[in-house]
N, CA, C and O atoms as a CHARMM CRD file, in Angstrom:
* protein
*
  188
    1    1 LEU  N     68.15700 212.22100 127.21200 PROA 1      0.00000
    2    1 LEU  CA    68.01200 213.44000 128.39500 PROA 1      0.00000
    3    1 LEU  C     68.62000 211.83700 129.92900 PROA 1      0.00000
    4    1 LEU  O     69.30600 211.63300 130.93100 PROA 1      0.00000
    5    2 LEU  N     67.87900 211.35300 129.16800 PROA 2      0.00000
    6    2 LEU  CA    67.81300 210.17100 130.45300 PROA 2      0.00000
    7    2 LEU  C     69.07300 209.93100 130.80100 PROA 2      0.00000
    8    2 LEU  O     69.33300 209.23400 131.78200 PROA 2      0.00000
    9    3 ASN  N     69.75300 210.33100 130.24400 PROA 3      0.00000
   10    3 ASN  CA    71.66200 209.75100 130.93000 PROA 3      0.00000
   11    3 ASN  C     72.16300 210.75800 132.19100 PROA 3      0.00000
   12    3 ASN  O     72.72800 210.74300 133.28500 PROA 3      0.00000
   13    4 ILE  N     71.37700 211.84500 130.97300 PROA 4      0.00000
   14    4 ILE  CA    72.39300 213.39200 131.83300 PROA 4      0.00000
   15    4 ILE  C     70.99400 213.75300 132.59000 PROA 4      0.00000
   16    4 ILE  O     71.02000 214.98400 132.59900 PROA 4      0.00000
   17    5 ASN  N     69.67600 213.31100 133.28900 PROA 5      0.00000
   18    5 ASN  CA    69.28400 213.13600 134.40500 PROA 5      0.00000
   19    5 ASN  C     70.10800 212.27700 135.05200 PROA 5      0.00000
   20    5 ASN  O     70.54100 212.72100 136.11500 PROA 5      0.00000
   21    6 GLU  N     70.48500 211.12100 134.73000 PROA 6      0.00000
   22    6 GLU  CA    71.16500 210.12200 135.36200 PROA 6      0.00000
   23    6 GLU  C     72.28000 210.65500 136.38300 PROA 6      0.00000
   24    6 GLU  O     72.48200 210.47200 137.58300 PROA 6      0.00000
   25    7 ALA  N     73.03900 211.54400 135.17800 PROA 7      0.00000
   26    7 ALA  CA    74.79600 212.15700 135.82900 PROA 7      0.00000
   27    7 ALA  C     73.71700 212.64000 137.10000 PROA 7      0.00000
   28    7 ALA  O     73.37700 212.00400 138.09700 PROA 7      0.00000
   29    8 ALA  N     73.24700 214.29100 136.56200 PROA 8      0.00000
   30    8 ALA  CA    73.02700 214.89200 137.02400 PROA 8      0.00000
   31    8 ALA  C     72.71000 215.09000 138.72300 PROA 8      0.00000
   32    8 ALA  O     73.01200 215.88700 139.61200 PROA 8      0.00000
   33    9 ASP  N     71.71200 213.53000 138.52600 PROA 9      0.00000
   34    9 ASP  CA    71.64200 212.56700 140.36600 PROA 9      0.00000
   35    9 ASP  C     72.65900 212.30800 141.01000 PROA 9      0.00000
   36    9 ASP  O     72.72100 212.39500 142.23600 PROA 9      0.00000
   37   10 GLU  N     73.64600 211.93200 140.22000 PROA 10     0.00000
   38   10 GLU  CA    74.25100 211.25800 140.93800 PROA 10     0.00000
   39   10 GLU  C     76.16800 212.25300 141.55100 PROA 10     0.00000
   40   10 GLU  O     77.20300 211.87700 142.10000 PROA 10     0.00000
   41   11 ILE  N     75.55400 213.74800 140.92200 PROA 11     0.00000
   42   11 ILE  CA    76.71300 214.43800 141.25600 PROA 11     0.00000
   43   11 ILE  C     76.26800 214.45000 142.51300 PROA 11     0.00000
   44   11 ILE  O     76.57400 213.67500 143.41900 PROA 11     0.00000
   45   12 LEU  N     75.46400 215.44500 142.53800 PROA 12     0.00000
   46   12 LEU  CA    75.00500 215.50900 143.20400 PROA 12     0.00000
   47   12 LEU  C     75.15900 214.52400 144.74400 PROA 12     0.00000
   48   12 LEU  O     75.33400 215.18000 145.77100 PROA 12     0.00000
   49   13 LEU  N     75.09500 213.03000 144.86400 PROA 13     0.00000
   50   13 LEU  CA    75.18900 212.69700 145.91600 PROA 13     0.00000
   51   13 LEU  C     76.89000 212.60900 145.98800 PROA 13     0.00000
   52   13 LEU  O     77.54700 211.64000 146.36800 PROA 13     0.00000
   53   14 LEU  N     77.21900 213.45900 145.67600 PROA 14     0.00000
   54   14 LEU  CA    79.16100 213.20200 145.41700 PROA 14     0.00000
   55   14 LEU  C     79.61400 213.83600 146.96000 PROA 14     0.00000
   56   14 LEU  O     78.61300 214.49900 147.23100 PROA 14     0.00000
   57   15 ASP  N     80.35800 213.96500 147.87000 PROA 15     0.00000
   58   15 ASP  CA    80.50600 214.60000 149.06400 PROA 15     0.00000
   59   15 ASP  C     81.85300 215.87000 148.07300 PROA 15     0.00000
   60   15 ASP  O     82.32000 215.99900 146.94200 PROA 15     0.00000
   61   16 ASP  N     81.93400 216.41700 149.19800 PROA 16     0.00000
   62   16 ASP  CA    82.19000 217.80700 148.79100 PROA 16     0.00000
   63   16 ASP  C     84.14100 217.55000 147.74700 PROA 16     0.00000
   64   16 ASP  O     84.58300 218.26800 146.85000 PROA 16     0.00000
   65   17 GLU  N     84.82900 216.25400 148.40700 PROA 17     0.00000
   66   17 GLU  CA    86.41000 217.07700 147.97100 PROA 17     0.00000
   67   17 GLU  C     85.88500 216.06300 147.02500 PROA 17     0.00000
   68   17 GLU  O     86.11600 216.86200 146.11700 PROA 17     0.00000
   69   18 ASP  N     85.27400 214.79700 146.24600 PROA 18     0.00000
   70   18 ASP  CA    85.43600 214.18300 144.73700 PROA 18     0.00000
   71   18 ASP  C     84.00200 215.26300 143.72500 PROA 18     0.00000
   72   18 ASP  O     83.65800 215.01200 142.57000 PROA 18     0.00000
   73   19 SER  N     83.41600 216.43900 144.62500 PROA 19     0.00000
   74   19 SER  CA    83.00000 217.22800 143.04100 PROA 19     0.00000
   75   19 SER  C     83.96400 219.20000 143.04600 PROA 19     0.00000
   76   19 SER  O     83.88100 220.17500 142.29900 PROA 19     0.00000
   77   20 GLN  N     84.72800 218.90200 144.26400 PROA 20     0.00000
   78   20 GLN  CA    85.97100 219.68500 143.06900 PROA 20     0.00000
   79   20 GLN  C     86.27800 219.44800 141.30200 PROA 20     0.00000
   80   20 GLN  O     86.36700 220.23900 140.36300 PROA 20     0.00000
   81   21 LYS  N     86.34900 218.42800 141.38400 PROA 21     0.00000
   82   21 LYS  CA    87.00900 218.28000 140.02200 PROA 21     0.00000
   83   21 LYS  C     86.38800 217.00300 139.40900 PROA 21     0.00000
   84   21 LYS  O     86.82400 215.87400 139.63100 PROA 21     0.00000
   85   22 ILE  N     84.98900 217.37500 138.36200 PROA 22     0.00000
   86   22 ILE  CA    84.60900 216.60200 137.49100 PROA 22     0.00000
   87   22 ILE  C     84.68600 216.14300 135.68400 PROA 22     0.00000
   88   22 ILE  O     84.35300 216.84400 134.72800 PROA 22     0.00000
   89   23 PRO  N     85.28800 214.62200 135.67700 PROA 23     0.00000
   90   23 PRO  CA    85.95000 215.43300 134.59700 PROA 23     0.00000
   91   23 PRO  C     85.25300 215.35800 133.06900 PROA 23     0.00000
   92   23 PRO  O     85.17700 214.15700 132.81100 PROA 23     0.00000
   93   24 PHE  N     84.74300 216.09800 132.00900 PROA 24     0.00000
   94   24 PHE  CA    83.62400 216.37800 131.54500 PROA 24     0.00000
   95   24 PHE  C     83.67300 216.33100 129.61500 PROA 24     0.00000
   96   24 PHE  O     83.84500 217.45600 129.14600 PROA 24     0.00000
   97   25 ARG  N     83.57200 215.44800 128.79000 PROA 25     0.00000
   98   25 ARG  CA    84.39300 215.01200 127.45200 PROA 25     0.00000
   99   25 ARG  C     82.96600 216.05800 126.59500 PROA 25     0.00000
  100   25 ARG  O     81.76800 215.97600 126.32700 PROA 25     0.00000
  101   26 ILE  N     84.11900 216.97700 126.46000 PROA 26     0.00000
  102   26 ILE  CA    83.95700 218.05100 124.53500 PROA 26     0.00000
  103   26 ILE  C     84.98600 217.64400 123.64800 PROA 26     0.00000
  104   26 ILE  O     86.14500 217.90900 123.33100 PROA 26     0.00000
  105   27 GLY  N     83.65900 216.56900 123.28500 PROA 27     0.00000
  106   27 GLY  CA    84.69900 215.83000 122.09500 PROA 27     0.00000
  107   27 GLY  C     85.88500 215.07900 121.95800 PROA 27     0.00000
  108   27 GLY  O     85.61600 214.06300 122.60000 PROA 27     0.00000
  109   28 GLN  N     86.65700 214.98900 121.66300 PROA 28     0.00000
  110   28 GLN  CA    87.40500 213.86600 122.15600 PROA 28     0.00000
  111   28 GLN  C     88.46000 214.71400 123.07700 PROA 28     0.00000
  112   28 GLN  O     89.46000 214.89800 122.38300 PROA 28     0.00000
  113   29 THR  N     88.60100 215.21900 124.18700 PROA 29     0.00000
  114   29 THR  CA    88.66200 216.20400 124.97200 PROA 29     0.00000
  115   29 THR  C     88.76500 216.37200 126.13900 PROA 29     0.00000
  116   29 THR  O     88.94600 217.58900 126.17500 PROA 29     0.00000
  117   30 PHE  N     88.78800 215.93200 127.44600 PROA 30     0.00000
  118   30 PHE  CA    88.44000 215.54800 128.66800 PROA 30     0.00000
  119   30 PHE  C     88.92200 217.28100 129.80200 PROA 30     0.00000
  120   30 PHE  O     90.06400 217.71200 129.95900 PROA 30     0.00000
  121   31 VAL  N     87.94000 217.74200 130.24000 PROA 31     0.00000
  122   31 VAL  CA    88.52100 219.35000 130.96500 PROA 31     0.00000
  123   31 VAL  C     87.71700 218.90100 132.27000 PROA 31     0.00000
  124   31 VAL  O     86.94500 217.94300 132.30500 PROA 31     0.00000
  125   32 HSD  N     87.99700 219.68600 133.26000 PROA 32     0.00000
  126   32 HSD  CA    87.77800 218.98900 134.25600 PROA 32     0.00000
  127   32 HSD  C     86.57200 219.98600 135.43200 PROA 32     0.00000
  128   32 HSD  O     87.18400 220.95700 135.87700 PROA 32     0.00000
  129   33 PHE  N     85.67400 219.94700 135.75600 PROA 33     0.00000
  130   33 PHE  CA    84.64400 220.97200 135.27900 PROA 33     0.00000
  131   33 PHE  C     84.65200 221.14800 137.18000 PROA 33     0.00000
  132   33 PHE  O     85.70800 220.75600 137.67700 PROA 33     0.00000
  133   34 ASP  N     83.66800 221.64600 138.12100 PROA 34     0.00000
  134   34 ASP  CA    83.72700 221.77500 139.61200 PROA 34     0.00000
  135   34 ASP  C     81.83400 221.44700 139.34100 PROA 34     0.00000
  136   34 ASP  O     81.40800 221.87200 138.26700 PROA 34     0.00000
  137   35 SER  N     80.76400 220.71100 140.31000 PROA 35     0.00000
  138   35 SER  CA    80.26100 219.59900 140.60700 PROA 35     0.00000
  139   35 SER  C     78.84800 221.01700 139.70500 PROA 35     0.00000
  140   35 SER  O     78.21900 220.52000 138.77100 PROA 35     0.00000
  141   36 VAL  N     78.46200 222.71000 140.07300 PROA 36     0.00000
  142   36 VAL  CA    78.02200 223.19600 139.45700 PROA 36     0.00000
  143   36 VAL  C     77.99200 223.57500 138.92400 PROA 36     0.00000
  144   36 VAL  O     76.92800 223.96800 138.44400 PROA 36     0.00000
  145   37 SER  N     79.31500 223.88700 138.39100 PROA 37     0.00000
  146   37 SER  CA    79.50400 223.70600 137.33600 PROA 37     0.00000
  147   37 SER  C     79.01400 222.94800 135.44700 PROA 37     0.00000
  148   37 SER  O     78.69200 223.30800 134.31500 PROA 37     0.00000
  149   38 VAL  N     79.36200 221.40000 136.51400 PROA 38     0.00000
  150   38 VAL  CA    78.40300 219.92500 135.33700 PROA 38     0.00000
  151   38 VAL  C     77.49100 220.84000 135.57500 PROA 38     0.00000
  152   38 VAL  O     77.60500 221.88300 134.93200 PROA 38     0.00000
  153   39 LEU  N     76.34800 220.72000 136.54200 PROA 39     0.00000
  154   39 LEU  CA    75.34800 221.06100 136.15200 PROA 39     0.00000
  155   39 LEU  C     74.43500 221.74500 135.55700 PROA 39     0.00000
  156   39 LEU  O     73.35100 221.34600 135.13100 PROA 39     0.00000
  157   40 ILE  N     75.14100 223.37900 135.51700 PROA 40     0.00000
  158   40 ILE  CA    74.82600 223.92400 134.20400 PROA 40     0.00000
  159   40 ILE  C     74.75900 223.86400 133.18300 PROA 40     0.00000
  160   40 ILE  O     73.97400 224.41800 132.41200 PROA 40     0.00000
  161   41 ILE  N     76.06600 222.76500 132.89400 PROA 41     0.00000
  162   41 ILE  CA    75.73100 222.64500 131.79800 PROA 41     0.00000
  163   41 ILE  C     74.90400 221.60500 131.24200 PROA 41     0.00000
  164   41 ILE  O     74.51500 221.81700 130.09300 PROA 41     0.00000
  165   42 PHE  N     74.53700 220.50500 131.80300 PROA 42     0.00000
  166   42 PHE  CA    73.40300 219.26700 132.25400 PROA 42     0.00000
  167   42 PHE  C     72.16400 220.89900 131.77700 PROA 42     0.00000
  168   42 PHE  O     71.20100 220.96700 131.01300 PROA 42     0.00000
  169   43 ALA  N     72.58500 221.55500 132.33500 PROA 43     0.00000
  170   43 ALA  CA    70.81800 221.41600 132.77600 PROA 43     0.00000
  171   43 ALA  C     70.46600 222.29100 130.93400 PROA 43     0.00000
  172   43 ALA  O     69.53000 221.93300 130.22000 PROA 43     0.00000
  173   44 PHE  N     71.53400 223.48800 130.52100 PROA 44     0.00000
  174   44 PHE  CA    71.16200 224.11600 129.39300 PROA 44     0.00000
  175   44 PHE  C     71.20000 223.64600 127.80200 PROA 44     0.00000
  176   44 PHE  O     71.09000 224.03100 126.63800 PROA 44     0.00000
  177   45 SER  N     71.53200 222.09700 128.98700 PROA 45     0.00000
  178   45 SER  CA    71.92500 219.87300 127.61300 PROA 45     0.00000
  179   45 SER  C     70.46000 219.96400 127.59000 PROA 45     0.00000
  180   45 SER  O     69.91800 219.58400 126.55200 PROA 45     0.00000
  181   46 CYS  N     69.86000 220.31400 128.36200 PROA 46     0.00000
  182   46 CYS  CA    67.78800 219.89100 128.69200 PROA 46     0.00000
  183   46 CYS  C     67.28400 220.52600 127.56500 PROA 46     0.00000
  184   46 CYS  O     66.82300 219.78300 126.69900 PROA 46     0.00000
  185   47 ILE  N     67.24500 222.50700 127.23800 PROA 47     0.00000
  186   47 ILE  CA    66.93600 222.49400 127.19200 PROA 47     0.00000
  187   47 ILE  C     66.34700 222.42200 126.08200 PROA 47     0.00000
  188   47 ILE  O     65.11700 222.37800 126.03800 PROA 47     0.00000
């Protein structure tokens, strides 16, 4: 849980250009999401 909070904080610090494509690992696959989508995924994983 601590790593998820730290990652969310780092995402919030990204500029607009860097926050367009954030790689996110699901199983053995990396997919790219925008920063808003990743923060939503993090929020649901903390529940």
